[in-house]
C-alpha positions in Angstrom: -24.7 13.2 6.3 -22.0 15.4 7.7 -18.5 14.1 8.5 -17.6 13.3 12.3 -15.8 10.5 14.2 -19.4 8.6 14.1 -19.8 8.8 10.1 -16.0 8.7 9.2 -15.3 5.9 6.6 -12.4 4.7 8.1 -11.9 4.0 11.8 -8.9 5.8 12.0 -10.7 8.9 11.8 -13.6 7.6 13.5 -13.7 5.2 16.4 -9.6 5.5 16.9 -9.5 9.2 16.0 -8.5 10.4 19.7 -5.5 7.9 19.8 -4.0 9.2 16.5 -3.9 12.8 17.1 -0.1 12.9 17.1 -0.2 11.6 13.5 -3.1 13.5 11.9 -1.1 17.0 11.5 2.0 15.3 9.7 0.1 12.5 7.4 -2.9 14.4 6.6 -3.7 16.4 3.5 -3.3 19.3 5.8 0.2 18.1 6.7 0.8 17.7 3.2 -0.3 21.1 2.2 2.0 22.4 4.9 5.1 20.6 3.4 4.3 21.9 0.0 4.3 25.4 1.5 7.6 24.5 3.2 9.6 23.2 0.0 8.4 26.3 -2.0 9.4 28.8 0.4 12.9 27.1 0.9 13.5 26.9 -2.9 12.0 30.6 -3.1 14.5 31.8 -0.6 17.7 29.7 -2.0 17.0 31.1 -5.5 17.4 34.7 -3.8 20.7 33.8 -2.5 21.8 32.3 -6.2 23.6 35.4 -7.3 21.2 36.0 -10.2 20.9 39.7 -11.3 17.3 39.2 -11.8 16.5 37.9 -8.2 18.4 40.1 -5.4 18.8 38.3 -2.0 15.8 39.0 0.2 15.8 41.3 2.9 15.8 39.9 6.4 12.2 40.9 6.9 11.0 39.3 3.6 12.9 36.1 4.8 11.2 36.0 8.3 7.8 36.7 6.6 8.2 33.9 4.3 9.3 31.5 7.2 6.3 32.7 9.0 4.0 31.5 6.6 5.4 28.0 7.2 5.7 27.9 10.8 2.1 29.4 11.4 0.6 27.4 8.6 -3.1 26.6 9.8 -6.0 24.4 8.9 -7.7 27.9 7.4 -4.6 28.1 5.2 -5.0 24.5 3.8 -8.7 25.4 3.2 -7.5 28.5 1.3 -5.6 26.3 -0.9 -8.3 23.8 -1.3 -10.9 26.7 -2.6 -7.9 27.7 -5.1 -7.8 24.3 -6.4 -11.5 24.4 -7.3 -10.5 26.6 -10.0 -7.0 25.2 -11.2 -8.0 21.7 -10.6 -4.3 21.1 -9.7 -3.3 20.9 -6.1 0.5 21.9 -6.5 -0.6 25.0 -8.7 -3.1 25.8 -5.8 -0.1 26.1 -3.4 2.0 28.3 -5.7 -1.1 30.6 -6.4 -1.6 30.7 -2.5 1.8 31.5 -1.8 2.0 34.3 -4.5 -1.4 35.7 -2.8 0.4 36.5 0.2 2.7 38.6 -1.6 0.1 41.0 -2.4 1.0 43.7 0.4 4.9 43.3 0.2 6.3 44.8 -2.9 9.6 43.3 -2.8 8.2 40.0 -2.8 5.5 41.0 -5.7 8.6 41.8 -8.0 10.0 38.3 -7.4 6.7 36.5 -7.4 7.4 34.7 -10.5 10.5 32.7 -9.0 7.9 30.9 -6.6 7.8 27.5 -8.3 10.7 28.5 -10.8 11.7 25.5 -12.8 10.2 23.1 -10.5 7.7 20.3 -11.8 5.0 19.1 -9.4 6.8 16.0 -8.4 9.7 18.4 -7.2 7.4 19.8 -4.5 5.6 16.4 -4.0 8.3 14.3 -3.5 10.3 16.3 -0.9 6.9 16.8 0.8 6.2 13.3 1.3 9.7 13.0 2.4 9.3 15.4 5.0 5.9 14.1 6.2 7.6 10.4 6.2 10.5 11.6 8.0 8.4 13.1 10.9 5.9 10.3 10.9 8.8 7.9 11.7 10.6 10.4 14.0 7.7 11.6 16.1 5.3 8.9 16.0 6.5 5.3 14.9 9.7 5.3 16.5 8.8 6.8 19.8 5.8 4.3 19.8 8.2 1.4 19.3 10.7 2.9 21.8 7.9 2.7 24.6 7.5 -1.0 23.8 11.1 -1.6 24.1 11.4 0.3 27.4 8.3 -2.0 28.7 9.7 -5.2 27.5 13.3 -4.3 29.0 11.6 -3.6 32.3 9.8 -7.0 32.1 13.3 -8.9 31.0 14.7 -7.5 34.3 11.8 -7.6 36.6 11.1 -11.4 35.6 14.6 -12.3 34.9 14.7 -15.2 37.5 11.2 -16.3 37.3 10.9 -19.9 35.9 8.6 -20.7 33.2 8.1 -24.0 31.1 8.7 -23.7 27.4 6.2 -25.2 24.9 8.1 -26.0 21.8 5.5 -27.3 19.2 2.8 -26.7 22.0 4.6 -29.3 24.1 6.2 -29.3 27.4 10.1 -28.4 26.8 13.1 -27.2 28.7 12.3 -24.4 31.0 13.1 -20.8 30.5 12.2 -17.6 32.5 9.8 -15.1 31.8 12.4 -12.6 31.5 14.4 -14.4 28.8 11.2 -14.6 26.7 10.7 -10.8 26.8 14.5 -10.3 26.5 14.1 -12.4 22.9 11.5 -10.0 21.8 13.2 -7.0 22.9 16.4 -8.1 21.2 14.8 -8.7 17.7 12.8 -5.4 18.1 15.7 -3.2 18.9 17.4 -4.4 16.0 14.2 -3.5 13.9 14.1 -0.1 15.4 17.7 0.5 14.2 16.8 -0.4 10.7 13.9 1.8 10.7 16.0 4.6 11.7 18.7 4.3 9.8 16.8 4.6 6.3 17.9 7.8 4.6 15.1 9.9 3.3 15.6 11.2 -0.1 14.6 14.3 -2.1 15.2 15.2 -5.5 14.7 18.8 -7.1 15.8 18.3 -11.0 12.9 19.1 -13.0 10.3 17.0 -15.5 12.2 14.1 -16.0 15.3 14.6 -13.9 17.6 16.5 -16.1 17.4 20.2 -14.9 16.2 20.8 -18.7 14.1 24.0 -17.7 16.8 25.2 -15.0 19.5 25.0 -17.6 17.3 27.1 -20.4 17.3 30.0 -17.9 20.8 29.9 -16.7 23.0 27.6 -18.5 26.1 28.0 -16.8 25.0 28.0 -13.4 25.7 24.7 -11.2 21.9 23.6 -10.8 22.7 20.2 -9.4 24.6 21.6 -6.7 22.2 24.1 -6.1 19.4 21.7 -5.7 21.5 19.6 -3.5 22.0 22.2 -1.4 18.6 22.9 -0.9 17.5 19.3 -0.3 20.6 18.7 2.3 20.8 22.1 4.2 19.0 21.5 7.7 15.5 23.1 8.3 14.1 25.9 8.0 16.3 27.1 5.0 16.6 23.9 3.7 14.8 20.6 3.8 17.4 18.2 5.8 16.8 15.3 3.6 19.3 13.1 1.7 19.8 14.4 -1.8 18.7 12.0 -4.7 20.8 12.7 -8.0 19.5 10.3 -10.1 15.6 10.0 -11.0 12.8 10.3 -13.8 10.0 12.7 -13.1 9.6 10.9 -9.8 12.0 10.1 -6.9 12.4 6.4 -7.4 10.8 5.7 -3.9 13.3 2.9 -3.4 14.0 4.5 0.2 10.2 4.2 0.8 9.9 0.8 0.0 13.3 0.2 2.2 11.6 1.9 5.0 8.1 0.4 5.0 9.6 -3.1 4.9 11.6 -2.1 8.1 8.5 -1.0 9.7 6.7 -4.3 8.5 9.4 -6.3 9.8 8.9 -4.5 13.2 5.3 -5.2 13.1 5.6 -8.9 12.4 7.6 -9.3 15.4 4.9 -7.7 17.4 2.5 -9.9 16.0 4.6 -12.7 17.5 4.7 -11.2 20.6 0.8 -10.4 20.7 0.0 -14.2 20.0 2.5 -15.4 22.5 1.2 -13.2 25.0 -2.5 -14.1 24.0 -1.6 -17.8 24.7 0.2 -17.1 28.1 -2.8 -15.3 29.2 -5.1 -18.3 28.1 -2.6 -20.8 30.3 -3.1 -18.4 33.2 0.6 -17.3 33.3 -0.6 -13.7 33.3 -3.4 -12.2 34.9 -5.1 -8.8 33.6 -5.7 -5.8 35.7 -9.4 -4.9 36.1 -10.7 -1.9 34.8 -13.8 -0.5 36.6 -16.7 -0.8 34.5 -15.3 -2.9 31.7 -17.3 -5.8 30.4 -15.5 -8.9 28.9 -18.7 -10.5 27.6 -22.4 -9.6 27.1 -23.5 -13.2 28.4 -20.5 -14.3 30.5 -19.5 -12.0 33.4 -16.3 -13.8 34.4 -14.4 -13.0 31.4 -11.3 -10.6 31.3 -10.4 -11.1 27.5 -6.8 -10.1 26.1 -8.4 -7.4 23.9 -5.3 -5.2 23.9 -3.1 -8.1 22.1 -6.0 -9.1 19.7 -6.5 -5.4 18.9 -2.8 -5.3 18.2 -2.6 -8.1 16.2 -5.5 -7.3 13.8 -3.9 -3.5 13.2 -0.6 -4.9 12.9 -1.8 -7.1 10.2 -3.9 -4.3 8.5 -0.4 -1.8 8.7 1.5 -4.5 6.9 -0.8 -5.2 4.2 -0.8 -1.5 3.3 2.9 -1.3 3.9 3.6 -4.3 1.7 1.9 -2.6 -1.0 3.3 0.2 -1.0 6.8 -1.1 -0.9 5.9 -3.0 -4.1 3.9 -0.4 -5.8 5.8 2.8 -5.4 9.2 1.9 -7.1 7.4 1.0 -10.3 6.6 3.8 -12.7 6.2 3.4 -16.5 8.8 5.4 -18.4 9.6 8.7 -17.0 6.2 9.1 -15.0 2.8 7.6 -14.6 0.4 8.7 -12.2 -0.4 4.9 -10.5 1.8 6.1 -7.1 0.1 9.3 -6.8 -3.3 8.2 -4.9 -1.4 5.3 -3.4 1.2 7.8 -1.6 -1.8 9.3 0.0 -2.3 6.1 2.0 1.0 6.2 4.0 -0.7 8.0 6.5 -3.2 5.0 6.9 -0.5 2.4 6.9 1.5 4.4 9.5 -1.8 4.9 11.5 -3.0 1.2 11.9 0.7 0.5 13.1 0.8 3.5 15.6 -2.8 2.2 16.7 -1.2 -1.2 17.2 1.6 -0.1 19.1 -0.7 2.0 21.9 -3.1 -1.3 22.1 -0.1 -3.5 22.8 1.7 -1.1 25.2 -1.6 -1.0 26.9 -2.0 -4.5 27.1 1.5 -4.8 28.5 0.9 -2.5 31.2 -2.1 -4.3 32.3 -0.4 -7.8 32.8 0.2 -9.3 36.2 2.2 -12.2 36.6 0.7 -15.5 38.1 3.9 -17.1 39.6 1.6 -19.9 41.3 0.4 -21.1 37.6 3.6 -20.9 36.4 4.9 -22.9 39.3 2.0 -25.5 39.0 2.9 -26.1 35.3 6.6 -26.8 36.3 5.6 -28.9 38.9 3.4 -31.1 36.6 6.3 -31.3 34.1 9.3 -33.5 35.4 9.7 -35.2 32.3 11.7 -32.1 31.0 14.5 -33.4 33.3 14.9 -36.2 30.8 17.0 -33.9 28.8 19.6 -33.1 31.4 19.7 -36.8 32.8 20.5 -38.1 29.5 23.1 -35.4 28.7 25.2 -36.2 31.9 24.9 -40.2 31.1 26.3 -39.2 27.5 29.2 -37.3 29.1 30.1 -40.2 31.4 29.7 -42.9 28.4 26.5 -44.7 29.6 25.4 -46.3 26.5 21.9 -45.5 25.0 21.3 -42.6 27.4 18.9 -41.2 25.0 16.9 -44.2 24.2 16.5 -45.1 27.7 15.3 -42.0 28.8 12.8 -41.8 25.8 11.7 -45.3 26.7 10.8 -44.1 30.7 9.2 -40.5 29.7 7.8 -40.4 26.1 4.1 -40.0 26.3 4.0 -40.9 29.8 3.4 -39.1 33.1 6.5 -39.0 34.7 7.1 -38.3 38.5 9.9 -36.9 40.5 10.2 -40.2 42.2 10.6 -42.4 38.9 13.3 -40.0 37.6 15.2 -40.0 41.1 15.0 -43.8 40.9 16.5 -43.9 37.5 19.2 -41.3 38.6 20.3 -43.7 41.7 20.5 -46.6 39.4 22.9 -44.9 36.8 26.8 -45.7 36.9 28.0 -42.0 37.3 30.2 -40.3 39.7 28.1 -39.6 43.0 28.6 -36.1 43.0 27.0 -36.0 39.5 23.9 -38.1 41.1 23.3 -35.5 44.0 23.4 -32.7 41.7 20.8 -34.5 39.3 18.8 -35.3 42.3 18.6 -31.4 43.6 17.5 -30.3 40.1 13.9 -29.5 39.5 12.0 -28.3 36.5 12.1 -24.6 38.1 15.7 -24.9 38.8 16.5 -26.2 35.0 16.8 -22.8 33.5 20.3 -22.6 32.1 21.6 -18.9 31.5 18.1 -17.6 31.0 18.2 -15.4 34.2 21.7 -14.0 33.1 20.8 -13.6 29.4 17.5 -11.5 30.7 19.5 -9.4 32.8 21.9 -8.4 30.1 19.5 -6.8 27.7 
């Protein structure tokens, strides 16, 4: 059976393949190969500038050629490396041999070929390559996906700032809010989560087999290899990697930053699960309608249905993303002694975790863009819920020292159908200033929203 979007084992490369086009070049094995070549080339060029008599500075033409190998790296190049790997049975060594094969027509580079991968352990190349992938995945796919949701939520918060809505604490009628304020609540949480994701420092180490520069110092014992490594790791691209230097490690970079990042993404995803479920509920209550799409079917037997499928899709994929992200954050910082390989295959699933997250963000945004507010349903719910005014009435009674205010309102309203007339009769009987009676009599469930509109417009 040939591999296609129909035969793919993962839905990310099957049913949803077209929706993940932005992530695939970054987090695929091709993306991993590409970053490995980038790291090897950056290290090689830096070695030529280190001042070693045995490796003179490269000419401008040689540098441009090497950087071109990175810039123009193609799927055909990845395939060529995989072909070499069939012989080496070692993926990093295959990258090294591929780079050396590109030196064959250039005598200057051939003379220096043994400085490719010089003093490096495979993990020096792998950890920095993963870091470059993760940074690109975060900055080019994950954060932009979240930012689009943030912008939509801000738009909704402002547009619906003044639209009153019945709250439902414990699923029961409660003090009214506004639709915009409820969107603002999520917006503030999600914005803070995005800041945490963006603030994680992406780390890289290039310090040899067990983190001590053993091989490096055996060749040049008087050279400051730590400073050199830091320079390569932290110098901006393309001559460096533009990462944050990790000075202490075993053979592998500790992966603590990965755990921090994945936990931060999972927290953002949890916020969006909460949003997806709430919107699903509001659609069920009729607070929102969904724009119809020509030809779309909601049920194979019930023609009337317009299902909230985008929110259900988002919730499911956010859950899958978080299951993987949490395993990654728990597993990756743990390695027996100076190195074991339990992280190796797990790391290859970072793209899967981020893929499910990116897919969920797209679904959620699609769902939000399809929503239409049903103000008639919102108003009908408020008009049928005069009992929510028990709160302000008893609060004003307490202000003026009316004894047993809470208990009196509880007796009149708890578990009962409350009408405007019944409340107004109670208000008129109260021993409070006439101006306060008039203020309470003018109040309706729709007007009792506190600072909700102001808070919604503020975000």
